[in-house]
C-alpha positions in Angstrom: 96.9 -17.5 165.0 93.2 -17.2 166.2 90.5 -17.7 163.6 87.2 -16.0 164.2 84.0 -17.4 162.7 81.4 -15.0 161.3 78.3 -13.8 163.0 76.1 -16.8 162.0 78.8 -19.5 162.2 79.8 -18.4 165.7 76.4 -19.5 166.9 76.7 -23.0 165.5 78.4 -25.8 167.4 76.2 -28.6 166.1 73.7 -29.1 163.3 71.0 -28.9 165.9 72.0 -25.3 166.5 71.7 -24.7 162.8 68.2 -26.1 162.7 66.9 -24.5 165.8 68.4 -21.0 165.7 68.0 -20.1 162.0 65.2 -19.8 159.5 65.7 -21.1 156.0 66.2 -17.5 154.8 69.3 -17.3 157.0 71.0 -20.2 155.3 72.8 -18.2 152.6 74.5 -16.2 155.4 75.5 -19.4 157.1 77.0 -20.7 153.9 78.9 -17.5 153.4 80.4 -17.8 156.9 81.4 -21.4 156.4 83.0 -20.6 153.1 84.9 -17.6 154.5 86.1 -19.7 157.5 87.4 -22.4 155.2 89.3 -19.8 153.1 90.6 -18.1 156.2 92.0 -21.2 157.9 93.3 -23.1 154.8 95.0 -20.1 153.4 97.1 -19.8 156.6 97.8 -23.5 157.4 98.1 -24.9 153.9 98.6 -28.7 153.9 94.9 -29.2 153.1 92.5 -29.7 150.3 90.5 -26.6 149.2 88.5 -26.4 146.1 86.3 -29.4 146.7 85.0 -28.3 150.0 84.2 -24.8 148.7 82.1 -26.4 146.0 79.8 -28.1 148.4 79.3 -25.5 151.1 75.6 -24.9 150.2 75.0 -28.6 149.9 76.5 -29.2 153.3 74.4 -26.6 155.0 71.3 -27.8 153.2 71.8 -31.4 154.2 72.4 -30.7 157.9 69.4 -28.3 157.9 67.0 -30.6 156.1 68.0 -33.9 157.8 68.2 -34.8 161.5 71.9 -35.6 161.7 73.4 -37.6 163.3 70.2 -39.7 163.7 69.9 -39.4 159.9 73.2 -40.9 158.6 75.3 -38.9 156.2 78.2 -40.6 154.3 80.7 -38.6 152.4 82.7 -40.0 149.5 86.5 -39.6 149.5 86.3 -36.8 152.1 88.1 -33.9 150.2 84.7 -32.1 150.3 83.9 -32.7 154.0 85.5 -29.6 155.6 82.3 -27.7 155.9 80.7 -30.8 157.4 83.5 -30.9 160.1 83.1 -27.2 160.8 79.3 -27.6 161.4 79.6 -30.7 163.5 81.5 -29.5 166.6 85.0 -29.2 165.2 85.1 -25.6 164.2 87.6 -24.6 167.0 89.9 -27.5 166.0 89.8 -27.0 162.3 93.1 -25.2 162.3 94.7 -28.5 163.2 93.5 -30.2 160.1 95.9 -32.8 158.7 98.5 -31.8 161.3 99.9 -34.5 163.6 97.6 -34.9 166.6 94.9 -32.8 165.0 91.8 -33.4 162.9 92.0 -36.0 160.1 91.6 -34.6 156.6 88.9 -37.1 156.0 85.7 -38.2 157.8 86.7 -40.6 160.6 84.4 -42.6 162.8 86.6 -42.2 165.9 86.6 -38.5 165.5 82.9 -37.7 165.6 79.5 -39.4 165.7 78.6 -37.3 162.6 81.3 -39.2 160.7 79.3 -42.3 160.2 81.7 -44.0 157.8 85.4 -43.5 157.5 86.6 -42.7 154.0 89.7 -41.9 152.0 89.5 -43.8 148.8 86.7 -43.0 146.5 83.4 -44.6 145.6 82.6 -46.3 148.9 79.7 -44.0 150.0 76.8 -45.7 148.2 77.7 -49.2 149.4 78.4 -48.0 153.0 75.1 -46.0 153.2 73.2 -49.0 151.8 74.7 -51.3 154.4 73.5 -48.8 157.1 70.1 -48.5 155.6 69.6 -52.3 155.4 70.9 -52.8 158.9 68.5 -50.2 160.3 65.6 -51.8 158.4 66.5 -55.2 159.9 66.5 -53.6 163.3 63.1 -52.1 162.7 64.4 -48.6 162.8 62.6 -47.1 159.8 62.8 -43.5 160.9 66.4 -42.9 159.9 67.3 -41.4 156.5 70.6 -42.4 154.8 72.4 -40.0 152.5 75.4 -40.7 150.4 77.2 -37.7 148.7 79.4 -38.9 145.8 81.2 -36.9 143.1 80.9 -37.4 139.4 84.5 -38.5 139.3 84.0 -41.1 142.0 80.9 -42.4 140.2 83.2 -43.8 137.5 84.4 -46.5 139.8 82.9 -50.0 139.5 82.1 -50.0 143.3 79.7 -47.1 142.9 77.7 -49.0 140.2 77.8 -52.2 142.3 76.3 -50.3 145.2 73.6 -48.7 143.0 72.8 -52.1 141.4 72.1 -53.6 144.8 70.5 -50.5 146.2 67.9 -50.4 143.5 66.4 -53.7 144.7 66.4 -52.9 148.4 63.5 -51.2 150.1 65.5 -48.6 152.0 65.3 -44.9 152.7 68.4 -44.0 150.8 69.3 -40.8 148.9 72.3 -40.6 146.7 73.4 -37.0 146.0 75.5 -36.8 142.9 77.8 -33.8 143.2 78.6 -33.0 139.6 81.4 -30.5 139.1 82.9 -32.2 136.0 86.1 -32.8 138.0 87.7 -35.3 140.4 91.3 -33.9 140.9 92.0 -33.9 137.2 89.3 -33.4 134.6 87.0 -36.4 134.4 87.1 -38.7 131.4 84.9 -41.4 129.9 81.4 -42.1 128.8 79.8 -41.1 132.1 81.1 -37.6 131.7 79.5 -37.3 128.3 76.3 -38.9 129.7 76.0 -36.3 132.5 76.8 -33.5 130.1 73.9 -34.7 127.9 71.5 -34.6 130.9 72.5 -31.1 132.0 72.4 -29.6 128.5 69.1 -31.2 127.3 66.6 -28.4 126.6 63.8 -31.0 126.7 65.0 -32.3 130.0 65.3 -28.8 131.6 61.7 -28.0 130.5 60.4 -31.1 132.2 62.7 -30.5 135.2 61.1 -27.1 135.9 57.7 -28.7 135.9 58.9 -31.5 138.2 60.4 -29.2 140.8 57.3 -27.0 140.8 55.4 -30.1 141.8 58.0 -31.2 144.3 57.8 -27.8 145.9 54.2 -28.5 146.7 54.6 -32.0 148.0 54.4 -31.1 151.7 51.0 -29.6 151.1 49.5 -32.8 149.8 49.8 -35.0 152.9 49.1 -38.6 152.2 49.0 -38.0 148.4 52.7 -37.3 148.4 53.5 -40.9 147.3 51.0 -40.7 144.4 52.6 -37.5 143.2 56.1 -38.9 143.5 54.9 -41.9 141.4 53.6 -39.6 138.7 56.9 -37.7 138.8 58.8 -40.9 138.4 56.6 -42.0 135.5 57.2 -38.6 133.9 61.0 -38.9 134.3 60.9 -42.4 132.7 59.0 -41.1 129.7 60.4 -40.8 126.2 61.0 -37.1 126.7 63.7 -37.8 129.3 65.7 -40.7 127.9 68.9 -39.4 129.4 67.8 -40.5 132.8 67.5 -44.2 131.8 70.9 -45.2 133.3 69.8 -44.4 136.9 66.2 -45.3 136.3 67.2 -48.7 135.0 68.9 -49.3 138.3 65.6 -48.5 140.0 66.7 -45.2 141.4 64.3 -42.3 141.1 66.2 -39.6 139.4 65.7 -35.9 140.3 67.7 -33.0 138.8 69.9 -31.5 137.8 69.6 -28.7 140.3 71.7 -25.7 141.2 74.0 -26.9 144.0 74.7 -23.4 145.1 71.1 -22.3 145.8 71.0 -23.3 149.4 67.4 -22.3 150.0 66.1 -24.3 147.0 68.3 -27.2 147.9 67.0 -27.3 151.4 63.4 -27.3 150.2 64.1 -30.1 147.7 65.8 -32.2 150.3 62.9 -31.7 152.7 60.5 -32.9 150.0 62.7 -35.9 149.1 62.5 -37.2 152.6 58.8 -38.0 152.0 59.5 -40.1 148.9 60.2 -43.7 149.8 62.8 -46.0 148.2 66.1 -45.3 146.6 66.5 -41.9 145.0 69.3 -39.9 143.3 69.6 -36.1 143.3 71.8 -34.6 140.7 73.4 -31.3 141.8 75.6 -29.1 139.7 78.4 -27.4 141.6 81.6 -25.6 140.9 84.9 -26.4 142.6 86.3 -23.4 144.4 82.9 -21.7 144.4 82.9 -18.3 146.1 86.7 -17.7 145.9 87.4 -16.0 142.6 91.0 -17.1 142.1 89.9 -20.7 142.5 86.8 -20.2 140.3 89.0 -18.7 137.5 92.0 -20.8 137.9 92.9 -24.5 137.4 90.8 -26.8 139.6 93.8 -29.1 139.8 96.0 -26.2 141.1 93.4 -25.3 143.7 92.7 -28.9 144.8 95.4 -28.5 147.4 97.2 -25.2 146.9 99.2 -25.0 150.2 99.5 -21.6 151.9 98.2 -18.7 149.9 97.4 -15.0 150.2 93.6 -15.0 150.5 93.3 -11.4 149.4 95.3 -11.8 146.1 95.1 -15.6 145.5 98.9 -15.7 145.3 100.1 -19.2 146.3 103.1 -18.8 148.6 106.0 -21.1 147.8 109.4 -21.1 149.5 112.0 -20.9 146.7 115.2 -22.7 147.9 118.5 -21.0 147.2 120.1 -24.1 145.9 118.9 -26.5 143.2 116.6 -29.2 144.7 116.2 -32.8 143.7 113.0 -33.5 141.7 110.1 -35.5 143.0 110.1 -39.2 142.2 106.8 -38.8 140.2 108.4 -36.1 138.0 111.3 -38.5 137.3 108.8 -41.1 136.3 106.9 -38.7 134.1 110.0 -37.6 132.1 111.6 -41.0 132.0 108.6 -42.8 130.5 108.5 -40.3 127.7 112.3 -40.9 127.1 111.7 -44.6 127.0 108.6 -44.4 124.8 110.5 -42.3 122.3 112.9 -45.2 121.9 110.4 -48.1 122.3 107.1 -47.7 120.4 105.6 -50.6 122.4 105.4 -48.5 125.6 102.0 -47.2 126.7 101.0 -45.3 129.9 97.9 -45.9 132.0 96.7 -44.2 135.2 93.4 -44.3 137.0 92.4 -40.6 137.3 95.7 -39.3 138.7 97.6 -38.0 135.7 99.0 -34.8 137.4 99.6 -36.6 140.7 101.7 -39.3 139.2 103.0 -37.1 136.3 101.5 -39.3 133.6 100.2 -36.0 132.2 103.7 -35.4 130.8 103.2 -38.4 128.5 99.6 -37.6 127.8 100.7 -34.2 126.5 103.7 -35.6 124.5 102.0 -38.8 123.2 98.2 -38.5 123.7 97.5 -41.6 121.6 99.7 -43.8 123.8 98.7 -42.6 127.3 95.4 -43.3 128.9 93.5 -41.9 131.9 90.8 -44.6 132.6 89.0 -42.8 135.4 88.8 -43.9 139.0 88.9 -47.5 138.1 92.1 -49.3 139.4 90.8 -52.8 138.7 90.1 -51.8 135.1 93.5 -50.1 134.8 95.3 -53.3 135.6 93.2 -55.6 133.4 93.2 -53.0 130.6 97.0 -53.0 130.9 97.0 -56.8 130.8 95.0 -56.7 127.6 97.5 -54.3 126.0 100.4 -56.7 127.0 98.8 -59.7 125.4 99.2 -57.9 122.1 102.9 -57.2 122.6 102.7 -53.7 124.1 104.6 -52.8 127.3 102.1 -50.9 129.5 103.4 -48.8 132.4 100.4 -48.8 134.8 101.0 -46.1 137.4 98.8 -46.4 140.5 99.3 -45.1 144.1 100.4 -47.9 146.3 97.3 -47.7 148.6 95.0 -47.6 145.5 96.6 -50.7 144.1 95.1 -52.6 147.0 91.8 -52.3 145.2 93.1 -54.1 142.1 94.9 -57.0 143.9 92.9 -59.8 142.2 93.6 -58.3 138.8 97.4 -58.3 139.6 97.3 -62.0 140.4 94.7 -63.3 138.0 95.1 -61.1 134.9 98.8 -60.1 135.0 100.9 -62.5 137.0 99.1 -65.8 136.3 99.4 -65.0 132.6 103.1 -63.9 133.0 102.4 -60.6 131.1 105.0 -57.8 130.9 102.9 -55.2 132.7 105.1 -52.6 134.5 103.3 -51.6 137.7 104.7 -48.4 139.1 103.5 -47.8 142.6 103.7 -44.1 143.5 103.2 -42.9 147.2 104.8 -46.1 148.6 105.5 -46.0 152.3 104.2 -43.4 154.7 102.8 -40.5 152.7 102.2 -37.9 155.5 99.2 -35.8 156.0 96.7 -38.0 154.1 97.1 -40.5 156.9 96.1 -44.2 157.3 93.8 -44.4 154.3 96.7 -43.4 151.9 99.8 -44.8 153.4 101.5 -47.3 151.0 102.4 -49.6 153.9 101.6 -53.0 152.5 102.8 -53.3 148.8 106.1 -55.1 149.5 104.3 -57.7 151.6 101.3 -58.2 149.3 103.3 -58.2 146.1 106.2 -60.4 147.1 104.0 -63.4 147.8 102.7 -63.5 144.1 104.5 -66.0 141.8 106.3 -64.7 138.7 106.4 -61.1 140.0 109.5 -59.0 140.2 109.3 -56.4 143.0 111.9 -53.6 143.2 112.4 -50.2 144.8 114.9 -47.6 143.9 117.1 -45.8 146.4 117.4 -42.7 144.2 116.3 -41.2 140.9 119.0 -42.9 138.8 117.9 -46.2 140.1 114.3 -45.4 139.3 115.3 -44.6 135.7 117.3 -47.8 135.4 114.6 -50.0 136.9 112.1 -48.5 134.4 114.6 -49.1 131.6 115.1 -52.7 132.8 111.4 -53.4 133.1 110.6 -52.6 129.5 113.3 -55.0 128.0 112.2 -58.2 126.4 110.9 -61.1 128.4 110.9 -59.3 131.8 107.3 -60.5 132.8 105.3 -58.8 135.5 107.4 -56.0 137.1 106.6 -53.8 140.1 108.6 -50.7 140.9 107.6 -48.8 144.1 108.8 -45.4 145.1 107.8 -42.8 147.8 106.0 -39.5 147.7 108.3 -36.5 147.6 111.8 -35.5 146.6 114.7 -37.8 145.7 118.3 -37.0 146.5 119.9 -36.2 143.2 120.0 -32.7 141.6 121.7 -34.2 138.5 119.3 -37.1 137.8 119.1 -37.5 134.0 121.7 -40.3 133.9 122.2 -42.6 131.0 120.1 -45.7 131.1 121.7 -48.9 132.4 120.2 -52.4 132.8 120.0 -53.7 136.3 120.2 -57.5 136.5 117.0 -58.6 138.2 117.5 -59.9 141.7 120.8 -58.1 142.4 121.6 -55.7 145.2 124.6 -53.5 145.7 127.1 -52.7 148.4 126.9 -49.0 149.4 129.6 -49.1 152.1 132.0 -51.6 153.7 131.9 -52.2 157.4 132.9 -54.7 160.1 130.5 -54.4 163.2 127.0 -54.4 161.8 125.3 -54.7 158.4 122.3 -52.6 157.4 120.1 -54.1 154.6 117.7 -51.5 153.1 115.3 -51.3 150.2 114.2 -48.2 148.4 114.6 -44.5 149.2 114.6 -45.0 152.9 118.1 -46.4 152.5 119.3 -42.8 152.4 118.6 -42.7 156.2 121.1 -45.6 156.4 123.7 -43.5 154.5 123.4 -40.8 157.1 123.4 -43.3 160.0 126.5 -45.0 158.8 128.4 -41.7 158.8 127.2 -40.9 162.4 128.1 -44.4 163.6 131.6 -44.1 162.0 132.2 -41.0 164.1 131.3 -43.0 167.2 133.7 -45.8 166.3 131.1 -48.3 165.0 131.8 -49.7 161.6 128.5 -50.3 159.7 128.2 -51.8 156.3 125.3 -50.8 154.1 123.7 -52.9 151.4 120.9 -51.7 149.0 118.9 -54.8 148.3 116.9 -53.1 145.4 114.7 -56.2 145.0 112.5 -57.8 147.6 111.7 -60.4 145.0 113.8 -62.2 143.9 116.3 -61.6 146.7 120.0 -61.4 146.0 121.2 -64.7 147.5 124.9 -64.1 146.7 124.8 -60.8 148.5 123.0 -62.3 151.5 125.6 -65.1 151.7 128.3 -62.4 151.9 126.4 -60.6 154.6 125.5 -63.5 156.8 128.9 -65.1 156.3 130.5 -62.1 157.8 128.1 -60.4 160.2 126.3 -61.7 163.3 124.5 -58.3 163.7 122.1 -57.3 160.9 119.5 -54.5 160.6 116.8 -54.6 158.0 115.3 -51.2 156.9 112.1 -50.6 154.9 109.4 -48.0 154.5 106.7 -50.7 154.6 105.1 -53.0 157.1 107.6 -55.2 158.9 105.1 -58.1 158.8 105.7 -59.8 155.5 108.1 -57.2 154.0 111.9 -57.1 153.4 112.8 -58.1 157.0 110.4 -61.1 156.9 111.8 -62.1 153.5 115.4 -62.0 154.8 114.5 -64.0 157.9 112.8 -66.6 155.8 115.9 -66.9 153.6 118.2 -67.0 156.6 116.3 -69.9 158.1 116.2 -71.8 154.9 120.0 -71.3 154.5 120.8 -72.3 158.1 122.2 -69.1 159.3 121.8 -68.0 163.0 122.5 -64.4 163.6 120.8 -61.5 165.4 118.4 -59.5 163.1 116.6 -56.3 164.0 113.8 -55.3 161.7 113.0 -51.6 161.3 109.9 -50.5 159.4 106.2 -49.8 159.9 104.8 -51.6 162.9 101.7 -53.8 162.9 99.2 -51.0 163.5 97.5 -48.2 161.6 99.6 -45.0 161.4 97.7 -41.7 161.5 98.6 -38.4 159.9 101.7 -36.2 160.3 104.6 -35.2 158.3 106.7 -38.0 156.7 109.6 -37.1 159.0 107.4 -37.2 162.1 105.9 -40.5 161.2 109.3 -42.1 160.3 110.5 -41.1 163.8 107.3 -42.4 165.5 107.6 -45.7 163.7 111.3 -45.9 164.7 113.0 -46.2 161.3 114.7 -42.9 160.7 118.4 -42.2 160.9 118.2 -41.8 164.7 116.5 -45.1 165.0 119.1 -46.9 162.9 121.9 -45.3 165.0 120.3 -46.3 168.3 119.6 -49.8 167.1 123.2 -50.3 165.9 124.6 -48.9 169.1 122.6 -51.3 171.2 123.5 -54.3 169.1 127.2 -53.6 169.1 127.2 -52.6 172.8 125.5 -55.9 173.6 128.1 -57.7 171.6 130.9 -55.9 173.4 129.3 -56.6 176.7 129.1 -60.3 176.1 132.7 -60.4 174.9 133.9 -58.7 178.1 131.9 -61.1 180.3 133.3 -64.1 178.5 136.9 -62.8 178.8 136.5 -62.3 182.5 
């Protein structure tokens, strides 16, 4: 389908076109065109984020109009809100390929455009990244560049954002932090920062002073060399006793301006033009609304409209394909219902998630047991150490974090949980290749980075019943630190509410007998092996299949059985081959003195970009086709050697 931009957007291929061809009074029309183009494209292609980008359309237009991008360097946080940015920076005609294999990334990406100055995917990196750029340019003597970091109020809850501001406040750089405050990340924001920002935006005293401040700022350009003096007076006024709410940012030596209407594009542009003349670190607080300009998204749930899929843009109806037959649940749904079942029987169980209650289904426990489930904000490190603190007092915390996000809390896993041998159950959602989110979100490394930590149990279920049983096992007495990893998406069981059964730690299971080749898998990806074994059987190749369940500790008895019988072995994992299950089995094999042929199937040693999970599994050569082809080659080679020897 062809998507046609509106009258104003059709004339813009770069921000320079925006700045040269339009007056400031035209910007509301440009913003309308950008918003309509996003709605038009995303409603048809689905598979993309939505509400966040609509909420910053005016801010995006204003930034590119006021600043000389790409010479002035713009850093987006997370990237959910960067669609308007992509459309204005030469990618309008490719926007319909967003998050599709071979198309545009859903996030800013340095290799995609010079306007994407810093690659992002995980939150809260923008301030540190922009500060590094600003300091580098100062060291190079390039003082003409401006550096702008756009960060949401949800991302501001992460420690990294405060670390960046703490450093930025003492550096003499041209850096502007724009706080995009819409009271939401994906789910509603939590914590003291939310209350603090609310206090600022609702203060009558503050707003009275704010109006006077912006009246002065609007005249800055007329004062020439006295602009710095006026800025100093403004700063002094903001620090006065009438505006105590701003002390958090002022104490970090950032001049605070705002809050301002993030949807008044003309006023925003004038403010940004004035702020360019004020030296030093600054923060502009903009109030925006997710889904702005599309009434169903404005009136509906921001969580629902974060990534709605395909929808009817005229009615707002989200179009879902209803399958004829019952479908298996998603793994995160199984987690959400199972933790409530377990917590009803074990009063020690608590639930913790860093700002993803709906994504990981912790919201089910938060609704059923609000005093025992905690959303700690975008703060993975805190989530793990908070869980460790709970465990020291005899509770059993289930800390649910996406696999790629857990990378940010690695030191806490080692130092605060494993070293102290605490019974924290770490549930890693989105393990393996996640699909359209791409390289920043793939859970490729958890098997490798977790299995090298002493005292840690690391497991992965092949289906929903195994997930329930691993969760049940992990909360039993004296289990110690326990990791359970599972993928994004559906399982394989329509009847999944099975009775709980303890799984002995470090034991695998035989799924199928065979004689020619053995397949050792871990996790959900083992279902590819089930399919492959059936296909191989029809071709006269007898393949055995073993579900290892644990990458740490390995099932030595099962491995002795395998290596005592088979001289052809395939390992299968939805994780990096380097350091994962295959590596663990090769290490074991070498220590035990076995010499057999082993082929490892998994994620190669490279960054995997976006596509559907099925496309990426095929590209990385570990789907059912890959297993069949690998087994055929191994067995054929064996037959060939036997024939040569006989002759």
